[in-house]
N, C-alpha and C positions, 0 to 999 in steps of 0.2 A: 467607491463601492461600501455601503458598510453592511457590518456583520449583521445588524438586527433589523433595521429599518426599512431596507428595500433589495435585501438580497434573495436569490432564488436557487434554491439546490435541486436539480433534477436527478433522481436515479433511476437507471434503468435496468430492470430485472427485479421482480417480487418474488424471488426466492428465498432462500434462508440467509443469504450475506445481505441483499438489498434490503430487506425488510429490517434486519437488524440494523443496517446503516441508517436507514430513516428513523427508525425507534431511537437510536442513541443521537442522532441529530436533533431530533426533538427534544428529548431529555436534557441535553448539552446547549441548547438554543444555538446551535452552528449555524442556522440561517434562518432570516423572516419565513420564509415559504419554502417547504418541502415538498416535491414532487414525486410522483411513482408511477412509473410506466414498465406496461409489460404486454405481450401479444395475448396474454392467457387473462381475458376481460372478467372471469369469473373470479380468479384467483386473485388480481388486483384489485377488484372492486372491493372484497372481502376484505384485503388486507389494510387497504386503506380507511375503510369502513371501522376497523377494528381499532387503527392507531388514532381515528377522529374521535372516537368515545374516550379515549384517555387526554387529548389534547387540553382541556381544561387544566389539567395536572402539569403540564410541560412547559410553563411558561410562556413565549412570546411566538413560537413557532406554531404555523399552522400545516395541514396535512390536505392533499388532494391527489388525484392521479387515475388513471385507467388505462385502457388501451386505445387512447387516440394518441398521435405525438403532437397534439397539441400542447399535452400537459408538459413538454421539453421546448416550447416556444420562449426564446428570451433568456434563457437560464444563465447565470453567471459561472456555474459549475456544472458540470456533467459527469455522474459517477456511473460507470458502467460496470455491473455484476452479474450482467446476463452471460449465459455460456453452458457447456458442458458441466456437470459436477466431476469432482475428482472422487473416484470409488477406491474402497480398502485396496492397497497393494498397488495402485496407479500412481505414477508420478506425474507432477505439473507437466513435464514436457511430452508424456504421452498424450494428453488433450490438444498440443498445439495445434494439428489440422484442423479437426472440429470445429475450434474457438477462432483460429483465423478466419475460416469460411464466414460464419456467422458476422464477426466484424466487417467483413466485406460487402454483405448486404446491408448490415446495420449504420454503420458509420454516415455514409452519404446522406442518408435521411436525418438523421440527427445533426450534422452539421449546417445543413438546409434550415433546421428550425432555431438552431443556436449557435449561429456563426462566431461569434465574439466569446464563445464559452471557454473556459480552461477546461480539458478532458483528461479524468482521472480515471486511470483503469486498476481494477480489483480484479477482475477475472483472470484466471492463471491459464497457461504459464505467462505471468504479466510482462516477465521482461521480454518476451517473444511477440507478445502482443503489443508491446508497446511499439516496438520498430514497426511491425506492421500497421498499426493505426498510424503512426506519423507518413508511412508512404500512400496511405488510402486517402488520408485527408489533405496532405500537404503541408499541414501545420508544421510551424517550426517546434522543435524539441523542447522548448520550453513550455509551450501550452498543451502538450500531450504527453501524459508521463504515468507512471503506476506506483501503487503503493508500495512496491519494492520491499525492503528490509524492515520497514518501520516495526510490523508486528513482532518480527524476530529479534529486532532490538529490544523492544518492551519484555518480551521473554525473557532476553540475556540479562535484563537490567533486575527484573523480580527475581531471577535466582541467584544473581551475585547479592541483591540488597539482603535477600534471606541469610544468607551465608555470612556477610559481613555484620548483620545487624544495624544497618543504616535502613532511611528513607530510600526509595526508587530514584527519588527526584535527585539523589546526591551520589548517584552511579552514573558516569560518564563513560560509556563503553559504546560501540556500535557493532552490528553485523554488516557486512557489506557484500558486493559480488551479487550472484544470480540468488535469485529467491527461491531458493531449492537446493540441490543436493551438493553445490558445491560451494555455498556462501560460508563464511567464515567471519570470527572477529577480529576486530583492529586492536588484538591486544597491546601492540608496542605503544598506543597513544592513551590505552584504558586508566581510568582514577577512579577512586572514592573521595571525593572533595578536590582536593588537589595532592594527594598522595596517591603515588603510582600503585597500581594493582595487586603488584607482589609483595608489596612493603606493607600492605594493610594489615593492622594487628587487631586482635580482639582478646581481651583478657590475657594482654601481654604475649600472645601467641601469633607468628604468621597464619593467616587464613588460607591462602591459597597457594597453591605451588603449580607447575606445568602441567603434572598429570591431572590434577582437578578441572584445570581449566580446559583443558582437552575433552574429560568427561562432560562438565559443562557445556561445550561447544556440540560435541554430539546430542546433547539434550535437546538443545536447543534446534539444531538441525531437523531432528525427527520429531518435534513436538507436534507438528499438525496431522502426521502419521498417526500418532498414540489418541489423538481425539477424533480423528477421522474412525478409527478402527472400534472406538467405543460408542460413539454415536452418530456417526455416519457425514458429518461435517463440521468445518469449524465458522462460527459465526460470529457469537458475540464480539468476540477482541477484535476479529477484523472489521467488524462494523464500528466500533469504537475508533480504530486507528484511522478508517476511512474519516468520519467525522473530525477528527482531529487534524487531520491533513486538509479539509475542508474550510475550516477554521481560519489556518493559517492563511488559504488563499484569501478568502473573502474578507478577513481582518487585517490583509496586507502587512502581514507580521513580521516578514522577512525571519522566519523561524529556521531553525536549520534542523532537516529531518533527512535521514537517509530512504529519499525516493528513488525512482528508477527511471533513469531518462536516458535517450541516446547520447552516447558519448562521441566526442568527435576530437581524438588527439590525447585524451589524457592516459597517461603512462603509454603512450603508443597504441592505446585501443580506440577503434573506431568501428561505426557502423553495429554495435551492439547496444542494447541498453543494460545498463548494471547499476546497482544502488551504491552510491556514496554519499556521504553528507554533503546536502545540496539546501541552499537558502529558497524557502518555500514563500510567495510573497503574491499580491493581485496579479504580477503579470506573468506568475507562472512559478518555474523552477529553475536555477542554475547553480549546476555542480560546483562544491569548493574545491578548485583546482588546486589548491595550495596542501590540501589534507595529506599530511606525511604517512607513508607506508614503507615499512621496513623492505628489504630485498628478499624475504621469504612473502611477506604479504602481496607486495608486487606480481611476483610469479604466480600467486594465488588467483590473484585477480585476472590476470592474463591466461589462466587455466579453464576461470570462471566463462571469460571471453570465446575464449576456442570452444567449449562446449554448446554455449549458445549459438554461435555461429556454425556450427556444425547442423543444429536444428535447423536454422534459417536457411541454410543450404538445400537441407532436403524438402524444405517447403517451396523453396524458391521465393524466398522473401529476400 
């Protein structure tokens, strides 16, 4: 599967996240063909037209789409952004019931059109929806997963890089667990370059201590709520994150990203989808089960699992 020459990315949902994903994919050259689908014909046709007008300046990607499912036909990757929007003061888990029902209606039709695709869910609550999507489609967990904490991890690395005075690419730290209120950083394995995070110095002084790291963790956990309160939605950063995951699939990169897939036995956790560092390639995702967790982090991951399992039970997933 070629990243540029013959790859097709289908994006379901022409709202703020779907269009941001399409725009990011075009700008980055994530796929040769970008297709945007939505049941709102006027909206999706207008968005496609707007993107097409700028396609001369985006390199090799082209854009098409509309309200007909033929636009999903034969896609290599299907990114699902459709669903009810998270409102100010509303948690991601509050959205679960509505968006699970949307998946029940939508996924069989998508699977009929793109039976060989890798399915990436961006709609929230993405962990609960990943479990539902796997059950609805019957696909292996490697081929139906969500963006998980890829964006949360990027937020964390941005903050750490600012404080440490280094490039974000030199910060090695991950947010894991639920994409939501029980997520947490893997501080035990975090480093800048090869220097453990707590040992990093700037101008001869230690930069981080446990109290500051806890503050940074809280800021990352609540970052989406801050953006939603100010502008009504998060879209640019998640669109870029989704495009990056798509590239890892289409390019068969075997890149390690903290996406969320259904776990089966990792740290005795099964039947829920959680983000841990995972290998992302053309065949989908494979969690890195050798990822080290401290005893405290192991318990935090199990807390995430229990929170999600309770929601799933209430929805009979």
